[in-house]
N, CA, C and O atoms as a MOPAC input file, in Angstrom:
PM7 MOZYME 1SCF
protein

 N      0.85800 1    -1.16300 1    -0.02300 1
 C      0.01800 1    -0.01100 1    -0.07000 1
 C      0.90600 1     1.18600 1    -0.01000 1
 O      1.93800 1     1.19700 1     0.66000 1
 N      0.47000 1     2.23200 1    -0.75000 1
 C      1.18200 1     3.43200 1    -0.90100 1
 C      0.74000 1     4.42000 1     0.25300 1
 O     -0.45900 1     4.62500 1     0.44200 1
 N      1.71000 1     5.02900 1     1.02000 1
 C      1.35500 1     5.91900 1     2.24500 1
 C      0.67900 1     7.17300 1     1.50100 1
 O      1.17500 1     7.81000 1     0.57200 1
 N     -0.65600 1     7.40100 1     2.16100 1
 C     -1.35700 1     8.48800 1     1.67100 1
 C     -0.59200 1    10.02800 1     2.04400 1
 O     -0.87100 1    11.08300 1     1.47500 1
 N      0.30100 1     9.88200 1     2.99900 1
 C      1.05600 1    11.21900 1     3.31300 1
 C      2.22900 1    11.46000 1     2.43400 1
 O      2.33700 1    12.56100 1     1.89500 1
 N      3.12900 1    10.52400 1     2.23700 1
 C      4.35700 1    10.80500 1     1.57800 1
 C      4.56500 1    10.06400 1     0.25700 1
 O      5.50500 1    10.28600 1    -0.50700 1
 N      3.55600 1     9.12100 1     0.05100 1
 C      3.65400 1     8.17800 1    -1.11200 1
 C      4.63800 1     7.13100 1    -1.34000 1
 O      4.81700 1     6.54200 1    -2.40500 1
 N      5.31800 1     6.93400 1    -0.14300 1
 C      6.27100 1     5.78300 1    -0.11900 1
 C      5.45600 1     4.44300 1     0.25600 1
 O      4.30800 1     4.41400 1     0.70000 1
 N      6.24900 1     3.39100 1    -0.00200 1
 C      5.53100 1     2.03900 1     0.25200 1
 C      5.38700 1     1.82600 1     1.80600 1
 O      6.31300 1     2.12900 1     2.55800 1
 N      4.26600 1     1.32500 1     2.24200 1
 C      3.97300 1     1.12100 1     3.61700 1
 C      4.33200 1    -0.54900 1     3.84900 1
 O      4.29800 1    -1.37500 1     2.93700 1
 N      4.66700 1    -0.84000 1     5.21000 1
 C      4.94800 1    -2.23300 1     5.35900 1
 C      3.83400 1    -2.76000 1     6.12100 1
 O      3.42200 1    -2.06000 1     7.04600 1
 N      3.25600 1    -3.91200 1     5.88500 1
 C      2.25700 1    -4.73100 1     6.48000 1
 C      2.82400 1    -5.36900 1     7.80300 1
 O      3.91100 1    -5.94500 1     7.82900 1
 N      1.96300 1    -5.21500 1     8.95800 1
 C      2.21500 1    -5.81500 1    10.09000 1
 C      1.24600 1    -5.76400 1    11.03500 1
 O      0.08800 1    -5.63300 1    10.63900 1
 N      1.50700 1    -5.85200 1    12.43200 1
 C      0.36400 1    -5.92000 1    13.44500 1
 C      0.89900 1    -5.14400 1    14.60000 1
 O      2.06600 1    -5.20300 1    14.98500 1
 N     -0.16400 1    -4.31600 1    15.19200 1
 C     -0.01200 1    -3.72800 1    16.44000 1
 C     -0.47600 1    -4.63500 1    17.55100 1
 O     -1.63200 1    -5.05700 1    17.59400 1
 N      0.55000 1    -4.96400 1    18.55700 1
 C      0.21200 1    -6.03400 1    19.46400 1
 C      0.46500 1    -5.47700 1    20.95500 1
 O      1.28600 1    -4.59900 1    21.22000 1
 N     -0.32300 1    -6.09000 1    21.83600 1
 C     -0.14800 1    -5.90400 1    23.21700 1
 C     -0.68900 1    -6.97100 1    23.93000 1
 O     -1.55000 1    -7.70300 1    23.44100 1
 N     -0.17700 1    -7.12900 1    25.21700 1
 C     -0.66800 1    -8.18600 1    26.03300 1
 C     -0.80300 1    -7.84600 1    27.59900 1
 O     -0.92600 1    -8.74300 1    28.43400 1
 N     -0.77200 1    -6.57100 1    27.91200 1
 C     -0.99100 1    -6.18400 1    29.24600 1
 C      0.24500 1    -6.12600 1    30.09700 1
 O      0.28300 1    -5.43700 1    31.11600 1
 N      1.26900 1    -6.86000 1    29.67400 1
 C      2.57400 1    -6.82900 1    30.46100 1
 C      3.64600 1    -6.00300 1    29.97700 1
 O      4.52000 1    -5.62000 1    30.75400 1
 N      3.65400 1    -5.67600 1    28.67600 1
 C      4.63900 1    -4.87100 1    28.09200 1
 C      4.03000 1    -3.73300 1    27.22600 1
 O      2.81100 1    -3.67000 1    27.06500 1
 N      4.86500 1    -2.85200 1    26.68200 1
 C      4.20200 1    -1.71100 1    25.99000 1
 C      3.68400 1    -2.23000 1    24.62400 1
 O      4.09100 1    -3.30700 1    24.18700 1
 N      2.84900 1    -1.52100 1    23.99400 1
 C      2.20100 1    -1.93000 1    22.81500 1
 C      3.06300 1    -1.63300 1    21.70700 1
 O      3.55300 1    -0.50800 1    21.61400 1
 N      3.32400 1    -2.61900 1    20.76600 1
 C      4.39600 1    -2.44500 1    19.72000 1
 C      3.80800 1    -2.93600 1    18.33900 1
 O      2.94300 1    -3.81100 1    18.30300 1
 N      4.27200 1    -2.38400 1    17.30100 1
 C      4.03800 1    -2.71700 1    15.94200 1
 C      5.15100 1    -3.62900 1    15.50200 1
 O      6.30600 1    -3.29800 1    15.76700 1
 N      4.87600 1    -4.89700 1    14.76800 1
 C      5.60500 1    -5.77300 1    14.37000 1
 C      5.46800 1    -5.99800 1    12.74800 1
 O      4.34400 1    -6.18400 1    12.28000 1
 N      6.54000 1    -5.98100 1    11.95900 1
 C      6.43900 1    -6.21900 1    10.56100 1
 C      6.01800 1    -7.53200 1    10.31800 1
 O      6.55100 1    -8.41600 1    10.98900 1
 N      5.05300 1    -7.87900 1     9.38000 1
 C      4.63300 1    -9.27400 1     9.10700 1
 C      5.60800 1   -10.02400 1     8.67300 1
 O      6.41800 1    -9.49700 1     7.91100 1
 N      5.75200 1   -11.23400 1     8.99200 1
 C      6.78600 1   -12.20200 1     8.62300 1
 C      8.10200 1   -12.04400 1     9.24600 1
 O      8.97900 1   -12.84800 1     8.92900 1
 N      8.35700 1   -11.12100 1    10.08400 1
 C      9.54800 1   -10.99800 1    10.84900 1
 C      9.27700 1   -11.42900 1    12.33000 1
 O      8.27400 1   -11.05400 1    12.93700 1
 N     10.24500 1   -12.24700 1    12.87800 1
 C     10.11500 1   -12.86500 1    14.10800 1
 C     10.77300 1   -11.97500 1    15.07300 1
 O     11.83200 1   -11.47800 1    14.69200 1
 N     10.32100 1   -11.65800 1    16.33100 1
 C     10.95100 1   -11.10200 1    17.42300 1
 C     11.32400 1   -12.06900 1    18.50900 1
 O     10.50200 1   -12.77500 1    19.09300 1
 N     12.60500 1   -12.05800 1    18.74100 1
 C     12.98700 1   -12.99000 1    19.78600 1
 C     12.56900 1   -12.68300 1    21.12600 1
 O     12.15900 1   -11.55400 1    21.39400 1
 N     12.64200 1   -13.65100 1    22.04800 1
 C     12.26700 1   -13.54900 1    23.45600 1
 C     12.91800 1   -12.52500 1    24.09900 1
 O     12.33200 1   -11.72900 1    24.83100 1
 N     14.29300 1   -12.49300 1    23.82900 1
 C     15.06700 1   -11.39000 1    24.49700 1
 C     14.67200 1    -9.98700 1    24.13000 1
 O     14.69200 1    -9.10700 1    24.99000 1
 N     14.29200 1    -9.72300 1    22.81400 1
 C     13.86200 1    -8.46200 1    22.25400 1
 C     12.58100 1    -8.07300 1    22.98900 1
 O     12.42800 1    -6.93500 1    23.43300 1
 N     11.52200 1    -9.18200 1    23.12800 1
 C     10.32800 1    -8.88500 1    23.75000 1
 C     10.50000 1    -8.47600 1    25.17100 1
 O      9.87200 1    -7.53200 1    25.65200 1
 N     11.34800 1    -9.18700 1    25.83200 1
 C     11.66200 1    -8.81900 1    27.34200 1
 C     12.16400 1    -7.51400 1    27.55300 1
 O     11.75000 1    -6.85400 1    28.50600 1
 N     13.14200 1    -7.00100 1    26.64900 1
 C     13.82300 1    -5.76600 1    26.79000 1
 C     13.15300 1    -4.64300 1    26.08800 1
 O     13.60200 1    -3.49900 1    26.15700 1
 N     11.96900 1    -4.98200 1    25.33800 1
 C     11.36300 1    -3.92800 1    24.52300 1
 C     12.07700 1    -3.39100 1    23.33000 1
 O     11.73100 1    -2.32700 1    22.81500 1
 N     13.12900 1    -4.15200 1    22.85400 1
 C     13.77200 1    -3.63900 1    21.60200 1
 C     13.23300 1    -4.18100 1    20.30400 1
 O     13.78900 1    -3.84000 1    19.26000 1
 N     12.24600 1    -4.95600 1    20.27800 1
 C     11.83000 1    -5.70400 1    19.09600 1
 C     10.60300 1    -4.91800 1    18.60000 1
 O      9.66900 1    -4.72100 1    19.37700 1
 N     10.57000 1    -4.47200 1    17.36200 1
 C      9.42100 1    -3.74700 1    16.84200 1
 C      9.41800 1    -2.39100 1    17.19300 1
 O     10.35400 1    -1.89300 1    17.81800 1
 N      8.38100 1    -1.72400 1    16.81800 1
 C      8.20600 1    -0.26300 1    17.08100 1
 C      7.32700 1     0.04900 1    18.10200 1
 O      6.16000 1    -0.32900 1    17.99500 1
 N      7.72000 1     0.73600 1    19.16800 1
 C      6.89600 1     0.99700 1    20.41800 1
 C      5.82300 1     2.04000 1    20.07500 1
 O      6.18400 1     3.09400 1    19.55300 1
 N      4.46000 1     1.80000 1    20.35000 1
 C      3.46600 1     2.52400 1    20.05000 1
 C      2.98000 1     3.31000 1    21.20400 1
 O      2.68800 1     4.49500 1    21.04300 1
 N      2.87100 1     2.73700 1    22.35700 1
 C      2.31500 1     3.18200 1    23.63900 1
 C      3.21200 1     2.53000 1    24.87500 1
 O      3.91200 1     1.52700 1    24.74000 1
 N      3.07800 1     3.19000 1    25.94600 1
 C      3.76600 1     2.49700 1    27.12500 1
 C      3.10400 1     1.30500 1    27.68400 1
 O      3.76400 1     0.30200 1    27.95400 1
 N      1.75900 1     1.37000 1    27.88000 1
 C      1.09800 1     0.28700 1    28.47600 1
 C     -0.00200 1    -0.18300 1    27.62200 1
 O     -0.42100 1     0.52000 1    26.70200 1
 N     -0.52900 1    -1.44500 1    27.91100 1
 C     -1.83000 1    -1.83500 1    27.35600 1
 C     -2.60900 1    -2.63800 1    28.47100 1
 O     -2.03800 1    -3.00700 1    29.49800 1
 N     -3.74500 1    -2.85200 1    28.25400 1
 C     -4.81600 1    -3.53400 1    29.31300 1
 C     -5.34400 1    -4.73300 1    28.89600 1
 O     -6.41700 1    -5.04500 1    29.41200 1
 N     -4.79200 1    -5.58600 1    27.98100 1
 C     -5.10900 1    -6.82200 1    27.60600 1
 C     -4.51600 1    -7.30600 1    26.31100 1
 O     -3.82300 1    -6.52300 1    25.66100 1
 N     -4.71900 1    -8.47200 1    25.90200 1
 C     -4.06000 1    -9.09300 1    24.79900 1
 C     -4.92500 1    -8.57900 1    23.46300 1
 O     -6.15200 1    -8.64900 1    23.39300 1
 N     -4.11700 1    -8.08700 1    22.48900 1
 C     -4.81500 1    -7.79100 1    21.26600 1
 C     -3.83800 1    -7.86400 1    20.12200 1
 O     -2.63800 1    -7.81800 1    20.39000 1
 N     -4.22400 1    -7.97000 1    18.91500 1
 C     -3.47000 1    -8.02200 1    17.70000 1
 C     -4.35100 1    -7.36800 1    16.62100 1
 O     -5.44700 1    -7.82200 1    16.29100 1
 N     -3.77400 1    -6.24100 1    16.08800 1
 C     -4.56700 1    -5.46900 1    15.10300 1
 C     -3.69600 1    -5.39600 1    13.83600 1
 O     -2.51200 1    -5.07700 1    13.94800 1
 N     -4.21200 1    -5.66700 1    12.68600 1
 C     -3.42500 1    -5.51900 1    11.42100 1
 C     -3.41900 1    -4.11600 1    11.03900 1
 O     -4.38000 1    -3.36400 1    11.20100 1
 N     -2.18400 1    -3.75500 1    10.47200 1
 C     -1.98200 1    -2.34600 1    10.11300 1
 C     -0.78500 1    -2.21900 1     9.15000 1
 O     -0.13400 1    -3.20300 1     8.79900 1
 N     -0.54100 1    -1.04200 1     8.76400 1
 C      0.56400 1    -0.67000 1     7.88400 1
 C      1.31300 1     0.40100 1     8.44400 1
 O      0.69800 1     1.26200 1     9.07300 1
 N      2.81700 1     0.49800 1     8.28400 1
 C      3.54300 1     1.43200 1     8.86500 1
 C      4.38000 1     1.98800 1     7.71500 1
 O      4.76200 1     1.27700 1     6.78600 1
 N      4.66200 1     3.35400 1     7.82400 1
 C      5.49800 1     4.02000 1     6.70600 1
 C      6.70600 1     4.45400 1     7.60100 1
 O      6.56500 1     5.22200 1     8.55300 1
 N      7.85100 1     3.93300 1     7.24500 1
 C      9.11100 1     4.21300 1     7.95600 1
 C      9.57900 1     5.73900 1     7.53200 1
 O     10.38900 1     6.35200 1     8.22700 1
 N      9.05900 1     6.24700 1     6.45100 1
 C      9.57400 1     7.42500 1     5.97300 1
 C      9.02700 1     8.60400 1     6.88000 1
 O      9.74100 1     9.42300 1     7.45900 1
 N      7.60500 1     8.55700 1     6.90900 1
 C      6.96000 1     9.67200 1     7.91000 1
 C      6.55200 1     9.22400 1     9.08500 1
 O      5.97500 1    10.02800 1     9.81700 1
 N      6.72500 1     8.01800 1     9.48300 1
 C      6.35000 1     7.36500 1    10.75900 1
 C      4.81300 1     7.39400 1    11.03500 1
 O      4.36000 1     7.77000 1    12.11600 1
 N      4.05300 1     6.98300 1    10.01300 1
 C      2.58200 1     7.04300 1    10.14300 1
 C      2.18000 1     5.63800 1    10.21400 1
 O      2.72100 1     4.83500 1     9.45400 1
 N      1.21200 1     5.22500 1    11.11500 1
 C      0.67400 1     3.99500 1    11.28500 1
 C     -0.77800 1     3.94000 1    10.90400 1
 O     -1.56100 1     4.68300 1    11.49700 1
 N     -1.20500 1     3.12700 1     9.96900 1
 C     -2.62900 1     3.03500 1     9.57600 1
 C     -3.19800 1     1.76700 1    10.18500 1
 O     -2.62700 1     0.72000 1     9.88300 1
 N     -4.24400 1     1.71200 1    11.00100 1
 C     -4.85500 1     0.56800 1    11.47900 1
 C     -6.32500 1     0.45000 1    10.85900 1
 O     -7.06000 1     1.43300 1    10.76500 1
 N     -6.66900 1    -0.75200 1    10.47000 1
 C     -8.02500 1    -1.05500 1     9.97500 1
 C     -8.86300 1    -1.24700 1    11.16900 1
 O     -8.38000 1    -1.77200 1    12.17300 1
 N    -10.21100 1    -0.81500 1    11.12200 1
 C    -11.15900 1    -0.99700 1    12.23200 1
 C    -12.10200 1    -2.05700 1    11.79300 1
 O    -12.20200 1    -2.42700 1    10.62400 1
 N    -12.78100 1    -2.52000 1    12.78100 1
 C    -13.77800 1    -3.72600 1    12.45900 1
 C    -15.10000 1    -3.30700 1    13.17300 1
 O    -15.79800 1    -4.19400 1    13.66400 1
 N    -15.43700 1    -2.14800 1    13.24600 1
 C    -16.63600 1    -1.59700 1    13.89200 1
 C    -17.76600 1    -1.64000 1    12.79400 1
 O    -17.65700 1    -1.12500 1    11.68100 1
 N    -18.83500 1    -2.30700 1    13.24900 1
 C    -20.01400 1    -2.38100 1    12.28400 1
 C    -20.94200 1    -1.50100 1    12.90100 1
 O    -21.01000 1    -1.42100 1    14.12800 1
 N    -21.73900 1    -0.76200 1    12.05600 1
 C    -22.81400 1     0.14700 1    12.34500 1
 C    -24.09700 1    -0.33500 1    12.10900 1
 O    -25.07500 1     0.37900 1    12.33000 1

């Protein structure tokens, strides 16, 4: 997907959190080691805390540091 802000290519991945560590974005297909998870060095940190387990698909632009997340809200 092309970034709507800078027109560079965005990377597919997931915004994840489990209530124990900070919320982070991980690129799809790349594994994060247990050591990186424990130290918080794996992936891109999005927030300091989370309140439960979740995994949201999204796209990240490294150029302008924008994260786009799909919603699943039905009206």
